[in-house]
PyMOL CGO cylinders between C-alpha atoms (Angstrom):
from pymol import cmd
from pymol.cgo import CYLINDER

trace = [
    CYLINDER, 111.33, 127.70, 101.56, 113.43, 129.92, 99.00, 0.3, 1, 1, 1, 1, 1, 1,
    CYLINDER, 113.43, 129.92, 99.00, 115.08, 127.83, 96.06, 0.3, 1, 1, 1, 1, 1, 1,
    CYLINDER, 115.08, 127.83, 96.06, 118.22, 129.56, 96.97, 0.3, 1, 1, 1, 1, 1, 1,
    CYLINDER, 118.22, 129.56, 96.97, 118.27, 128.41, 100.39, 0.3, 1, 1, 1, 1, 1, 1,
    CYLINDER, 118.27, 128.41, 100.39, 121.34, 125.98, 99.87, 0.3, 1, 1, 1, 1, 1, 1,
    CYLINDER, 121.34, 125.98, 99.87, 123.49, 128.58, 98.62, 0.3, 1, 1, 1, 1, 1, 1,
    CYLINDER, 123.49, 128.58, 98.62, 122.62, 131.11, 101.37, 0.3, 1, 1, 1, 1, 1, 1,
    CYLINDER, 122.62, 131.11, 101.37, 123.31, 128.40, 103.73, 0.3, 1, 1, 1, 1, 1, 1,
    CYLINDER, 123.31, 128.40, 103.73, 126.67, 128.01, 102.50, 0.3, 1, 1, 1, 1, 1, 1,
    CYLINDER, 126.67, 128.01, 102.50, 127.58, 131.70, 103.43, 0.3, 1, 1, 1, 1, 1, 1,
    CYLINDER, 127.58, 131.70, 103.43, 125.67, 131.71, 106.73, 0.3, 1, 1, 1, 1, 1, 1,
    CYLINDER, 125.67, 131.71, 106.73, 126.40, 130.77, 110.18, 0.3, 1, 1, 1, 1, 1, 1,
    CYLINDER, 126.40, 130.77, 110.18, 125.22, 127.48, 111.32, 0.3, 1, 1, 1, 1, 1, 1,
    CYLINDER, 125.22, 127.48, 111.32, 122.69, 128.86, 113.40, 0.3, 1, 1, 1, 1, 1, 1,
    CYLINDER, 122.69, 128.86, 113.40, 121.39, 130.86, 110.65, 0.3, 1, 1, 1, 1, 1, 1,
    CYLINDER, 121.39, 130.86, 110.65, 121.03, 128.28, 108.35, 0.3, 1, 1, 1, 1, 1, 1,
    CYLINDER, 121.03, 128.28, 108.35, 119.19, 126.06, 111.14, 0.3, 1, 1, 1, 1, 1, 1,
    CYLINDER, 119.19, 126.06, 111.14, 116.93, 128.53, 111.63, 0.3, 1, 1, 1, 1, 1, 1,
    CYLINDER, 116.93, 128.53, 111.63, 115.99, 128.99, 107.99, 0.3, 1, 1, 1, 1, 1, 1,
    CYLINDER, 115.99, 128.99, 107.99, 115.54, 125.36, 107.46, 0.3, 1, 1, 1, 1, 1, 1,
    CYLINDER, 115.54, 125.36, 107.46, 113.35, 125.17, 110.55, 0.3, 1, 1, 1, 1, 1, 1,
    CYLINDER, 113.35, 125.17, 110.55, 111.13, 127.87, 109.44, 0.3, 1, 1, 1, 1, 1, 1,
    CYLINDER, 111.13, 127.87, 109.44, 110.94, 126.27, 105.90, 0.3, 1, 1, 1, 1, 1, 1,
    CYLINDER, 110.94, 126.27, 105.90, 110.08, 122.76, 107.65, 0.3, 1, 1, 1, 1, 1, 1,
    CYLINDER, 110.08, 122.76, 107.65, 107.16, 124.49, 109.63, 0.3, 1, 1, 1, 1, 1, 1,
    CYLINDER, 107.16, 124.49, 109.63, 105.86, 126.26, 106.27, 0.3, 1, 1, 1, 1, 1, 1,
    CYLINDER, 105.86, 126.26, 106.27, 105.83, 122.75, 104.86, 0.3, 1, 1, 1, 1, 1, 1,
    CYLINDER, 105.83, 122.75, 104.86, 104.08, 121.00, 107.67, 0.3, 1, 1, 1, 1, 1, 1,
    CYLINDER, 104.08, 121.00, 107.67, 101.41, 123.71, 108.06, 0.3, 1, 1, 1, 1, 1, 1,
    CYLINDER, 101.41, 123.71, 108.06, 100.86, 123.28, 104.31, 0.3, 1, 1, 1, 1, 1, 1,
    CYLINDER, 100.86, 123.28, 104.31, 100.50, 119.43, 104.36, 0.3, 1, 1, 1, 1, 1, 1,
    CYLINDER, 100.50, 119.43, 104.36, 97.98, 120.08, 107.42, 0.3, 1, 1, 1, 1, 1, 1,
    CYLINDER, 97.98, 120.08, 107.42, 96.08, 122.56, 105.64, 0.3, 1, 1, 1, 1, 1, 1,
    CYLINDER, 96.08, 122.56, 105.64, 95.62, 120.89, 102.23, 0.3, 1, 1, 1, 1, 1, 1,
    CYLINDER, 95.62, 120.89, 102.23, 96.35, 117.01, 102.79, 0.3, 1, 1, 1, 1, 1, 1,
    CYLINDER, 96.35, 117.01, 102.79, 95.24, 116.34, 106.31, 0.3, 1, 1, 1, 1, 1, 1,
    CYLINDER, 95.24, 116.34, 106.31, 92.34, 114.13, 105.61, 0.3, 1, 1, 1, 1, 1, 1,
    CYLINDER, 92.34, 114.13, 105.61, 94.30, 112.54, 102.75, 0.3, 1, 1, 1, 1, 1, 1,
    CYLINDER, 94.30, 112.54, 102.75, 97.58, 111.54, 104.29, 0.3, 1, 1, 1, 1, 1, 1,
    CYLINDER, 97.58, 111.54, 104.29, 99.21, 110.35, 107.49, 0.3, 1, 1, 1, 1, 1, 1,
    CYLINDER, 99.21, 110.35, 107.49, 102.55, 112.42, 108.23, 0.3, 1, 1, 1, 1, 1, 1,
    CYLINDER, 102.55, 112.42, 108.23, 105.34, 110.24, 109.92, 0.3, 1, 1, 1, 1, 1, 1,
    CYLINDER, 105.34, 110.24, 109.92, 108.93, 111.46, 110.54, 0.3, 1, 1, 1, 1, 1, 1,
    CYLINDER, 108.93, 111.46, 110.54, 107.75, 115.22, 111.04, 0.3, 1, 1, 1, 1, 1, 1,
    CYLINDER, 107.75, 115.22, 111.04, 110.08, 115.42, 114.35, 0.3, 1, 1, 1, 1, 1, 1,
    CYLINDER, 110.08, 115.42, 114.35, 113.22, 114.61, 112.82, 0.3, 1, 1, 1, 1, 1, 1,
    CYLINDER, 113.22, 114.61, 112.82, 115.50, 115.80, 110.36, 0.3, 1, 1, 1, 1, 1, 1,
    CYLINDER, 115.50, 115.80, 110.36, 114.76, 117.50, 106.95, 0.3, 1, 1, 1, 1, 1, 1,
    CYLINDER, 114.76, 117.50, 106.95, 112.48, 114.77, 105.85, 0.3, 1, 1, 1, 1, 1, 1,
    CYLINDER, 112.48, 114.77, 105.85, 108.83, 113.79, 106.19, 0.3, 1, 1, 1, 1, 1, 1,
    CYLINDER, 108.83, 113.79, 106.19, 107.12, 110.82, 105.13, 0.3, 1, 1, 1, 1, 1, 1,
    CYLINDER, 107.12, 110.82, 105.13, 103.33, 111.35, 103.59, 0.3, 1, 1, 1, 1, 1, 1,
    CYLINDER, 103.33, 111.35, 103.59, 101.30, 107.76, 103.65, 0.3, 1, 1, 1, 1, 1, 1,
    CYLINDER, 101.30, 107.76, 103.65, 98.07, 108.04, 101.49, 0.3, 1, 1, 1, 1, 1, 1,
    CYLINDER, 98.07, 108.04, 101.49, 95.17, 107.11, 103.50, 0.3, 1, 1, 1, 1, 1, 1,
    CYLINDER, 95.17, 107.11, 103.50, 93.39, 105.50, 100.49, 0.3, 1, 1, 1, 1, 1, 1,
    CYLINDER, 93.39, 105.50, 100.49, 94.84, 103.36, 97.74, 0.3, 1, 1, 1, 1, 1, 1,
    CYLINDER, 94.84, 103.36, 97.74, 96.19, 105.25, 94.73, 0.3, 1, 1, 1, 1, 1, 1,
    CYLINDER, 96.19, 105.25, 94.73, 98.46, 104.14, 92.02, 0.3, 1, 1, 1, 1, 1, 1,
    CYLINDER, 98.46, 104.14, 92.02, 102.20, 105.46, 92.44, 0.3, 1, 1, 1, 1, 1, 1,
    CYLINDER, 102.20, 105.46, 92.44, 102.35, 106.67, 88.58, 0.3, 1, 1, 1, 1, 1, 1,
    CYLINDER, 102.35, 106.67, 88.58, 98.94, 108.80, 89.45, 0.3, 1, 1, 1, 1, 1, 1,
    CYLINDER, 98.94, 108.80, 89.45, 100.26, 110.13, 92.58, 0.3, 1, 1, 1, 1, 1, 1,
    CYLINDER, 100.26, 110.13, 92.58, 103.41, 111.45, 90.62, 0.3, 1, 1, 1, 1, 1, 1,
    CYLINDER, 103.41, 111.45, 90.62, 101.44, 112.74, 87.78, 0.3, 1, 1, 1, 1, 1, 1,
    CYLINDER, 101.44, 112.74, 87.78, 99.03, 114.69, 89.80, 0.3, 1, 1, 1, 1, 1, 1,
    CYLINDER, 99.03, 114.69, 89.80, 102.02, 116.00, 91.93, 0.3, 1, 1, 1, 1, 1, 1,
    CYLINDER, 102.02, 116.00, 91.93, 103.95, 117.01, 88.74, 0.3, 1, 1, 1, 1, 1, 1,
    CYLINDER, 103.95, 117.01, 88.74, 100.72, 118.69, 87.31, 0.3, 1, 1, 1, 1, 1, 1,
    CYLINDER, 100.72, 118.69, 87.31, 100.78, 121.03, 90.49, 0.3, 1, 1, 1, 1, 1, 1,
    CYLINDER, 100.78, 121.03, 90.49, 104.41, 121.90, 89.95, 0.3, 1, 1, 1, 1, 1, 1,
    CYLINDER, 104.41, 121.90, 89.95, 105.43, 119.68, 92.85, 0.3, 1, 1, 1, 1, 1, 1,
    CYLINDER, 105.43, 119.68, 92.85, 108.50, 117.51, 92.95, 0.3, 1, 1, 1, 1, 1, 1,
    CYLINDER, 108.50, 117.51, 92.95, 109.73, 114.88, 95.27, 0.3, 1, 1, 1, 1, 1, 1,
    CYLINDER, 109.73, 114.88, 95.27, 112.27, 112.16, 95.69, 0.3, 1, 1, 1, 1, 1, 1,
    CYLINDER, 112.27, 112.16, 95.69, 111.05, 108.63, 95.87, 0.3, 1, 1, 1, 1, 1, 1,
    CYLINDER, 111.05, 108.63, 95.87, 112.92, 106.28, 98.39, 0.3, 1, 1, 1, 1, 1, 1,
    CYLINDER, 112.92, 106.28, 98.39, 112.28, 102.57, 98.25, 0.3, 1, 1, 1, 1, 1, 1,
    CYLINDER, 112.28, 102.57, 98.25, 110.92, 101.18, 101.53, 0.3, 1, 1, 1, 1, 1, 1,
    CYLINDER, 110.92, 101.18, 101.53, 111.40, 97.52, 102.36, 0.3, 1, 1, 1, 1, 1, 1,
    CYLINDER, 111.40, 97.52, 102.36, 108.93, 95.79, 104.44, 0.3, 1, 1, 1, 1, 1, 1,
]
cmd.load_cgo(trace, "trace")
C-alpha cells in the first residue's frame, strides 16, 4: 500500500478509495501468508481495515516489537482484555 493512500482517498470517490484499500489489504494478507504462515494465526482478516496476528509460539512482546522495528515495520498495539 502506498504511503500517500490517505491523501489520495481524500480526493477520490468512495469506490476508488475502497478499491485501493482492498488491494492493499490483499497485498498485506498475501505477504502474511507467504512470510509468516507457520509462525502466526491471522484473525479478523474478513473485516474492516485491521487484522490480528497471534504468534503460534511464545515470544516476549519487547522482542517481537524490536524485531519488527529492525525490519522497518511499524504496528499499533491494542490492549486485549481477557
